C-alpha positions in Angstrom: 57.5 -81.5 -38.3 57.0 -80.1 -41.8 57.9 -82.6 -44.5 60.2 -81.6 -47.3 61.2 -83.3 -50.6 64.5 -85.1 -50.8 67.4 -82.7 -51.0 69.7 -82.9 -54.1 73.0 -83.3 -52.2 75.0 -83.7 -55.4 73.7 -80.4 -56.7 74.5 -78.6 -53.5 78.0 -80.1 -53.4 78.7 -78.9 -57.0 77.3 -75.4 -56.3 79.7 -75.2 -53.4 82.6 -75.9 -55.9 83.1 -79.5 -54.9 83.1 -82.3 -57.5 80.3 -84.9 -57.5 81.3 -88.4 -58.6 78.7 -90.5 -60.3 77.9 -93.7 -62.1 75.9 -94.5 -65.2 73.5 -97.4 -65.1 72.3 -99.1 -68.3 71.5 -102.7 -67.4 67.9 -102.1 -66.6 67.9 -103.6 -63.1 67.6 -101.4 -59.9 70.3 -103.5 -58.2 73.2 -101.8 -60.0 72.1 -98.3 -59.1 71.4 -99.4 -55.6 74.9 -100.9 -55.3 76.5 -97.6 -56.5 74.5 -95.6 -54.0 75.3 -97.9 -51.1 79.0 -97.6 -52.1 78.9 -93.9 -51.5 78.6 -92.4 -55.0 77.2 -88.8 -55.2 74.8 -89.5 -58.0 73.6 -92.3 -60.4 72.4 -91.6 -63.9 69.7 -94.1 -65.0 70.4 -94.0 -68.8 67.2 -94.0 -70.8 69.1 -93.2 -74.0 71.4 -96.1 -74.3 70.2 -98.4 -71.4 67.5 -101.1 -71.0 65.1 -98.9 -69.0 61.4 -98.3 -69.0 59.5 -95.7 -67.0 58.5 -98.5 -64.6 62.0 -99.8 -64.1 63.4 -96.2 -63.9 61.0 -95.5 -61.0 62.2 -98.7 -59.2 65.8 -97.6 -59.7 65.2 -94.1 -58.3 63.7 -95.7 -55.2 66.6 -98.2 -54.9 69.1 -95.3 -55.1 67.4 -93.7 -52.1 68.7 -96.5 -49.9 72.2 -95.0 -50.1 74.0 -91.7 -50.5 73.4 -91.0 -54.2 71.1 -88.5 -55.9 68.8 -90.2 -58.4 69.3 -88.8 -61.9 68.2 -89.9 -65.4 69.3 -89.3 -69.0 66.4 -88.8 -71.2 66.3 -90.6 -74.6 65.9 -87.3 -76.3 64.9 -83.7 -75.6 61.2 -84.6 -75.1 58.8 -82.6 -72.9 56.8 -85.6 -71.9 59.6 -88.0 -71.2 61.5 -85.5 -69.1 58.4 -84.8 -67.1 57.7 -88.4 -66.6 61.2 -89.2 -65.3 60.9 -86.2 -62.9 57.5 -87.4 -61.7 58.9 -90.8 -60.9 61.7 -89.5 -58.7 64.6 -88.2 -60.7 66.2 -85.2 -59.1 68.6 -84.6 -62.0 68.0 -84.8 -65.8 70.6 -85.1 -68.5 69.4 -84.2 -72.0 71.4 -85.5 -75.0 72.4 -83.7 -78.2 71.6 -80.1 -77.3 73.0 -77.9 -80.1 71.6 -74.5 -79.5 70.2 -72.1 -76.9 66.7 -72.7 -78.2 67.1 -76.5 -77.6 68.5 -75.8 -74.1 65.5 -73.6 -73.4 63.1 -76.4 -74.4 64.8 -78.7 -72.0 64.6 -76.1 -69.2 60.9 -75.5 -70.0 60.2 -79.2 -69.6 62.1 -79.4 -66.3 60.7 -76.3 -64.4 57.2 -75.4 -63.3 55.3 -72.2 -64.2 56.5 -69.4 -64.3 60.0 -70.7 -65.0 58.8 -73.5 -67.3 55.8 -75.6 -68.3 56.2 -78.8 -66.4 52.9 -80.4 -65.6 52.1 -81.1 -62.0 51.9 -84.9 -61.4 54.6 -86.3 -59.1 53.7 -89.5 -57.3 55.2 -91.7 -54.6 55.5 -91.5 -50.8 58.4 -89.0 -50.7 56.5 -86.5 -52.9 53.2 -86.9 -51.1 55.0 -86.1 -47.9 56.4 -82.8 -49.2 54.2 -79.9 -48.2 55.4 -77.6 -51.1 56.9 -79.9 -53.7 56.3 -77.6 -56.6 58.3 -74.7 -55.1 61.0 -77.0 -53.7 61.4 -79.0 -56.9 62.5 -76.0 -59.0 65.4 -75.5 -56.5 66.4 -79.1 -56.1 66.2 -80.4 -59.6 69.5 -80.3 -61.6 69.4 -80.0 -65.4 72.5 -80.8 -67.5 72.5 -80.5 -71.2 74.9 -82.6 -73.3 77.5 -80.9 -75.5 78.4 -83.5 -78.2 78.8 -81.8 -81.6 81.0 -79.0 -83.1 77.8 -76.9 -83.4 77.2 -77.2 -79.7 80.8 -76.3 -78.9 80.5 -73.2 -81.0 77.2 -72.3 -79.2 78.4 -73.4 -75.7 78.3 -70.0 -74.0 74.8 -69.3 -75.3 73.6 -72.7 -74.3 75.1 -72.5 -70.8 73.7 -69.0 -70.3 70.1 -70.3 -70.9 68.0 -69.8 -67.7 67.1 -73.1 -66.1 70.2 -74.9 -67.3 72.4 -75.8 -64.4 75.3 -77.3 -66.2 76.5 -79.6 -69.0 77.6 -83.2 -69.3 80.0 -83.5 -72.3 79.8 -86.7 -74.3 83.5 -87.0 -75.3 83.1 -90.0 -77.6 80.3 -88.5 -79.6 82.1 -85.2 -79.7 85.2 -86.9 -81.1 83.2 -88.7 -83.7 81.4 -85.6 -84.8 84.7 -83.6 -84.9 86.3 -86.4 -87.0 89.2 -86.7 -84.6 90.6 -89.3 -82.2 89.5 -89.1 -78.5 92.3 -87.4 -76.5 93.7 -85.7 -79.6 94.7 -82.0 -79.3 91.7 -80.8 -81.2 89.4 -83.0 -79.1 90.9 -81.7 -75.8 90.7 -78.1 -77.1 87.0 -78.4 -77.9 86.3 -79.8 -74.4 88.2 -77.0 -72.8 86.2 -74.4 -74.8 83.0 -75.9 -73.1 84.7 -75.8 -69.7 85.5 -72.1 -70.3 81.9 -71.4 -71.3 80.7 -72.9 -68.1 83.1 -70.7 -66.1 82.0 -67.6 -67.9 78.3 -68.2 -67.3 78.7 -69.6 -63.7 77.3 -73.0 -64.7 78.5 -76.5 -63.6 80.9 -78.2 -66.0 80.4 -82.0 -66.4 81.7 -84.8 -68.5 81.6 -88.6 -68.9 85.0 -89.4 -67.3 85.7 -92.5 -69.3 88.9 -94.4 -68.6 90.6 -91.4 -66.9 88.2 -89.4 -64.9 91.0 -87.9 -62.8 92.2 -86.1 -66.0 89.0 -84.1 -66.1 88.7 -83.6 -62.4 92.1 -82.0 -62.3 91.0 -79.6 -65.0 88.0 -78.4 -62.9 85.0 -80.5 -64.0 82.5 -81.0 -61.2 79.8 -83.2 -62.6 81.8 -86.3 -63.5 80.7 -89.9 -64.1 83.6 -92.2 -63.2 82.1 -95.7 -63.9 79.3 -97.5 -65.8 77.7 -100.8 -64.6 78.4 -102.7 -67.8 82.1 -101.7 -68.1 82.6 -102.3 -64.3 81.1 -105.7 -64.6 83.1 -106.6 -67.6 86.4 -105.4 -66.1 85.7 -107.3 -62.8 84.8 -110.5 -64.7 87.9 -110.2 -66.9 90.2 -109.5 -63.9 88.9 -112.6 -62.1 89.6 -114.9 -65.0 93.0 -113.4 -65.7 94.0 -114.1 -62.1 92.6 -117.7 -62.1 93.1 -118.9 -65.7 96.3 -120.6 -64.5 94.2 -123.3 -62.8 92.4 -124.2 -66.0 93.5 -127.2 -68.0 93.5 -127.5 -71.8 
């Protein structure tokens, strides 16, 4: 039987109009991404921008994610050709690129993600799953998902041009950075209006709208976002630890 590369089930679900629910992992251990995948999440983002990850530990996380249902994804530290290629070579099927403010920057991210003739990614994937695939190069361009982050007023103003960029599959709005750059409070009318402008740009261009769900992911799912992170390992651990103590503090003395 002809071997094929791992299918990006999260991307397929979103292209069919169904939301994909994901987690962000920053702790730097493959155990957290594996737990999320085994719990049934659609994707896990290994966060190389704000997390404690190296290329080696990211590769281990992608392999751990494969034990469950989730699609392995990564956020690059920046819009860097070599880092994006390295994360893809190690097993990421989705890439999130931060702080993309123009169509030109979106095109650079797409160039790093796709092979010739659609881009300039260098051929060099490794690992058993890739070596088994008979035509990885052709299949990769179809399976890999690229989301660019909209996090500034400039990006909001350019959202339609950014989303229309060939090779860009969707966006992942960073609501906290966007609020900071707008100079408004998260959840304020101006903040919400900016986010909805990006959602509208995705709809006009046929691209997948995404957002970090924060404390109320249902709010964004109800508005039509499809690529939504609903938890993060650090916040989930802290919330669980706090809840346990809150429940049991009555047994403490002194």
